[in-house]
N, C-alpha and C positions, 0 to 999 in steps of 0.2 A: 266839260272835261277834256274833250277831244282837243279843243281851242288851247287850252292850258299846255297840252303835252306837244302841241305844234310849235308854241312859243317857247317851251323850254328848249326843243329841236333846234329851233331858229338860234336861239341866243348860245347854245353849245356850238353850232356850227360857225357862228360868228366870232366866239372865241379863240375856235380852232384855228380861223384863217388869221386872227391877230396874232397869236401866239408864234404861229408859224413864221409870218411875215417880220415879227419883230426878231425871232431867232436868226433869220437870213440877215437881218439888218445889223444884229450883234456880231455875227461870225465875219461879215464883211468890215465894220467900223472897227471892230475891237481886234478880231482875228487876223485880218489882213494888214491893217495899220501898226499893230503892235507885236501880235504872236509869230506872224510869219513874215515880218519885214525883212530878216536876213536873207530868207530864200526868194523873196519877191524883188529884192534890190538887186539881184543877179541881171533881172531882166530891166531893159530900158525901153521906154515909149517916149518919142521926141526929146531925146536927150535926158529925160528925166528918170530915176530909178522907180519901179513899179511900185515899192513900198511906200516910197513918199509921196507919188501920186494918190495911192488909196487915202493915205492919211489926210491928204489936202482937199481932194476933189472927189475920189472916187465913191468913198462913203455917202458923200453928199447926193451925188447922181443917184446912186443905189437906192437911198432913201426915198428921192423924187419917184424913180420908178415904182417902188413898192407902193407908193401911196396911189398910184395910177391902177396898180393891179389889184390893190384893195378896194378901190371904187368899182371897178369892174366886176370883182366877186361878189361884192356886197349889192349890185345892182341885180345880178343873175340871182343872187339868193333871195331878195327881197321879191322878184319877179316870181320865182317859184313857191314863194309860202304865200303870196298875195292870190296866186291863181287857185292854191289848194283852198285859201279860207273863202274865196268867191264860190267855188265848188261846195263847198261844205253849207255855206248860207242858203243856197239854193235848194 
């Protein structure tokens, strides 16, 4: 029964990470590239408007960074729950 509760807690935390990171990606890709484009276009980076940059490249870069963040968080979560399971088995 305790193991079942730990599995639920693990998946709850996993989904929390997943939805949080997807929300960040949504805000960056949809928000910065579509909704806030007029405000971001006032800023230029390398001769390009920032809204255009987010629409073309920025959201992809953010997505790749979020993948690495997810891997880091999941490795940490796996380690925490695997140690807890090992202690329980002993």
